[in-house]
C-alpha positions, -999 to +999 in steps of 0.1 A: -403-694+392-378-694+423-399-722+438-399-744+408-361-739+404-358-748+439-375-781+433-355-788+403-320-781+416-325-790+455-309-825+450-280-813+428-246-809+444-225-777+437-188-773+447-181-737+452-145-727+454-131-693+465-094-699+474-092-661+478-117-643+500-099-611+507-120-579+509-143-575+478-139-612+472-152-620+506-185-601+499-190-621+468-184-654+487-208-645+514-235-638+488-228-667+463-224-695+492-257-683+509-279-679+478-267-711+461-271-729+493-308-720+493-311-737+459-287-768+459-265-789+482-235-767+485-199-776+496-176-746+498-136-745+498-124-711+509-091-697+524-083-702+560-090-667+570-125-666+558-152-657+583-186-663+566-211-636+571-237-654+549-261-633+527-290-650+515-323-632+501-341-666+500-365-681+526-351-717+524-326-734+544-290-722+537-270-751+553-237-759+535-204-775+542-174-754+545-138-762+542-112-735+550-079-746+533-059-721+511-037-693+520-044-659+502-027-635+524+001-627+501+011-635+465+039-657+478+017-676+501-008-681+473+019-694+450+033-719+475-002-734+477+003-747+443+032-769+453+015-781+485+008-818+479-013-822+513-034-792+503-039-806+469-050-841+483-074-824+506-090-805+478-092-835+455-106-857+483-134-833+491-143-832+453-145-870+450-165-872+481-189-845+470-195-858+436-208-825+423-228-818+393-210-786+389-180-770+403-177-731+402-145-712+408-155-677+418-123-660+427-088-657+411-060-679+425-032-698+412-046-730+425-077-728+403-059-742+371-044-769+391-075-779+407-094-779+373-068-804+360-073-826+391-109-826+387-109-835+351-085-862+356-102-877+385-139-870+372-147-908+370-142-911+408-165-882+413-189-874+386-178-881+350-206-855+338-193-826+361-192-792+345-165-768+355-174-731+357-149-702+363-158-666+371-134-642+353-133-609+371-105-594+349-099-603+315-062-591+321-047-581+352-049-544+361-021-521+350+010-520+373-002-552+391+024-570+411+035-603+395+012-592+365+027-619+341+023-649+365-011-640+373-021-635+337-005-668+329-023-688+355-055-672+345-050-681+309-045-717+320-077-716+340-097-702+312-085-730+289-093-756+313-129-747+322-160-758+304-178-724+309-167-690+319-189-664+337-182-625+336-200-595+348-213-577+316-213-580+278-183-558+276-162-583+294-176-612+274-166-595+242-131-589+257-127-624+267-139-638+234-116-616+216-084-620+236-086-658+240-104-667+207-130-686+224-165-695+213-191-671+226-215-698+238-188-708+263-194-675+283-223-666+304-232-629+313-242-622+347-249-591+370-230-580+400-254-577+429-253-562+464-245-582+495-271-567+517-301-583+533-315-554+553-336-528+537-318-497+523-318-465+544-321-447+511-356-434+518-347-422+553-321-398+537-325-364+523-307-348+495-305-315+513-280-330+537-255-343+511-220-332+514-196-357+499-181-368+467-166-403+473-142-430+460-144-462+480-128-497+478-093-509+476-072-478+469-049-486+439-034-464+414-054-478+386-085-463+401-076-428+391-066-414+423-049-386+406-079-373+387-098-377+420-074-354+437-073-330+409-112-326+411-109-322+450-085-293+444-110-277+420-139-281+443-118-266+471-115-235+452-150-233+436-175-253+459-164-251+494-194-268+507-183-301+488-160-325+506-142-354+490-136-387+506-111-415+498-122-446+519-105-480+517-073-497+522-043-486+501-008-471+498-013-433+493+022-423+501+031-411+465+000-388+467+010-373+502+022-339+491-010-332+473-031-347+500-015-323+525-026-292+504-064-303+504-084-290+532-117-307+518-105-341+517-111-369+543-092-402+542-103-432+557-074-457+550-088-490+562-113-516+551-147-502+558-178-523+570-209-525+551-227-502+574-199-476+572-201-478+534-237-474+533-237-445+557-210-427+535-230-432+502-263-420+516-245-388+525-228-385+492-238-363+461-222-392+440-196-418+438-168-409+415-149-438+398-123-422+375-106-455+368-077-456+345-081-494+339-111-515+348-131-546+342-160-539+365-168-525+400-186-539+430-190-502+441-215-493+416-244-516+428-237-508+463-242-471+454-275-480+436-286-497+468-282-466+486-298-444+461-265-428+452-256-417+415-224-429+400-199-409+377-176-434+359-146-432+333-155-449+300-131-481+307-140-518+308-174-525+318-181-495+340-200-475+312-221-507+309-231-505+345-243-469+344-274-457+325-262-425+310-284-396+325-306-420+345-283-436+372-252-414+367-228-402+340-199-414+320-169-393+310-138-399+289-108-415+309-085-389+322-108-359+311-108-339+344-130-311+328-157-337+318-156-351+353-159-319+371-189-309+346-209-341+355-202-336+393-213-300+392-244-309+375-254-331+403-243-309+431-259-277+417-294-294+408-312-308+437-341-319+414-317-338+392-300-354+423-334-367+436-343-381+401-310-399+397-312-413+434-346-424+428-336-443+395-306-457+411-326-473+438-352-486+414-324-501+393-311-519+424-346-533+432-354-546+398-319-560+386-292-562+415-306-585+439-284-615+446-313-639+450-325-634+414-290-632+400-280-665+417-312-682+407-304-674+370-270-688+374-281-719+390-306-726+364-278-725+339-253-745+360-277-773+375-308-776+357 
């Protein structure tokens, strides 16, 4: 099937646009650019700081054109891009020169709706039949997000000006359709894959050497850090052999007094490499995601790649990403006793932990490889 799809789409031109490639969005850009480039002629526009580490699970050539133009370092610099006529001219020139069959905006940025308007206005100079796709990662910004109103406004404009929208999961599709009153056929549901090309070290690990409960990724308040610390305090008193790890970049100053009283807590307050994340998860009983507010999480597929069960709160699309009792557990948002009960079930039962780990890894192998996910998207966008 992949070979046939390659033949059908090889001459098609795709313009991939990721004006924001910070942290998690960089991982997605690496995977999308690499895998789409094995199926079509790809031109990519990214921010200036993007350093590609291309991930492709295909055997085909992955050549592509890359233009690093935008500035996503801060919200102010992102906003200033919108009013930069030289930048807008460069983006439009690339679009007209490329003449793509499809344009796919894969990250959030205030430039997106402006570019969409320009692409539509100048379509006759590029490709009058061009289709404009936008990936919507969050149907609305997370609670307490800085510049919430402006971010929400720009994304609303982007949604209105896109032909087709792509989301990770049916929960987000329903949220999108309900909030913006759009037709369901305008929304494509996809899966969030894992940006890895090397074989997982899952089979080299042993459940007898596990020691962590982890929360990794960008450390923001909406991720339920309060509950994570409460769970750590309980385990400090009742399970002295289990350590909790907060790993990722974030401002933790408001939690400092509580952190100082936890002897079973390790904090790695910086962006972790893929290898560091994998090593941490392989040594973890489970990943705990006690989010207060969420759309989806790229942490879950990485956990599955490493054979690590996931315990999540029942918000957004998190519950959809976990097969209850098979790849992990779901608990009621903010319910500490439920979260502790599910953690203890895994920590105290090695056979259960082994079964969950095996299920997680099999789910990754069957469903979460970027090559197959991108091929499915390419079929919808370019065939």
